[in-house]
C-alpha positions, 0 to 999 in steps of 0.5 A: 663400684656401686652398691646395689639398693638392699630392702630387708624386711621380715617377710619380703620375696626375691628373686636372687642369683649369685653368678662364678666369678669370671662366669666359671662354673661353679658346680663341677660335680654331683656332690658340689650340688649336693653339699650346695643343696645341703647349705639350703638345707642348714640357711631354713634351719638356721636363719628361717629362709623359706626356699621356694624356687632353686635351679642351679646351673654350671656357673650361677644358681637362682633361687626364690625365697621368702625372710620370715626374719628379715635378713636376705644378707645373712642368708645369702652370707651363709650359703655363698660363703659355705659353698665357697669354702667347701669348693676351695678346699676340696680342690686347692684353690684360696679367693673369691668363688662367686662373682661380686655380691650376690643380685637380690630382688625384691619381688611383688610376690602374687604378681610374679610368682607364678611367672618366675619359677617357670622362668627359674624351671626353665633355665636348664632347657633355654640354656640346652641342657635339657629339652624338658624340665623334667629331664633336669636333676639339679632344679626343684621343678620334679617337685612340683610335678609331684615326680620326687617326693620334695626335702622337708625344707622346701616350700611348694605350697604357695606357687602351686596354691595358685595351681589348684594346690598339692596332689594330683590336678595341681601337678598336672596344671602346674607342668602345663604352665611351664611346659608350654613355654618350652616351645616359646620364646617367653619374655624374662619378667626380669625385663620388668626390674626397676632400678635393679632391684624391684619387681611390681606395681607402681603401687607394690614399690610405692608401698615399700619406698613409704614403709622401709627406705624414705626414713633411711639413710641412703648415699643415693650418689651412689646407688644406680636407679634410687632415684627411680625409687625414693622421692628426691628434690628436683633441683627446680623443687629446690630452688623454689623453696630456697627462694621462699625461705631466704629470696632469690637475691641472698649471697647465698642463695646459689649455694644453698640451691646446689648444696641441696640438690648434691644432697638430697636430689639423687641427682649425679654430680653431672646432672647437678653440675649441666643444671648450673653450669659447672663442673661436677667437682665443683660442685663436690667441692662447694657442697662439702665447704657448705657443710663444713660451714653449716657445722659451726654457723648455728644461723646457716643450720637453721636456714637449711632446716626452714628449706628442707621442711619447705620441700618436707624432706624431713617432714 
């Protein structure tokens, strides 16, 4: 199965969701939900998770959270792992409770914070579990409109800051903002997610790409959509660079073009094969043989370094 791209760094802001295995119910009782909330609390104290918004549905949950320590995977491993252990022991079962890995969307906070908080708080209404978000006990909404005192591990200041802050006026304005969406067919902000990983503007994605991704060793071929985010030279650009370094008449010209397309372009084997008029499996075999040869041939390695400098792949 293809792996999602994980982007973790200090102060990152995420929308996180995790579903029950085979979409089965994961919260069966009041005690289950209270126990899950206790793991949000322990994630806050142990791992520094800043929980802004939550909503526990029947077979999944939503969180808006911030990671001052850049440790999203650690936080979710604790929450999902601890709850799974509790759930399995209580019901005499074993095995996975949640479906695969959690889904974590890196969010441009100021651009989407308000919209995402409304989307999360309206989940029970859209699912027919309540007529209004205030009726639903298992979300953070009541804390946002002053109906219940917020627990010390929940942070409402960020979202309410867009509505005048905590207090009667801020509560009222936030309630109006959320509840005006009840009769409307609001488009999910998550429809704007790019590469299954990012929700934000082009400038936001460019900044994240430049600061946190381009120097990482990422297997671009096995992560869906990553080529939308990471810069990768096209086969045409690679062909031009190879020609500039060794010329189109060189006996290794095409092999270098195919190898570098496989390693650096982010395209699939099939896409590379179509470009060069060959099967994807042949691309993989040729790339593997050339890499093996380059490991023992200093001249070949020097040529590859020159080509990559021409492409600025390793600049």
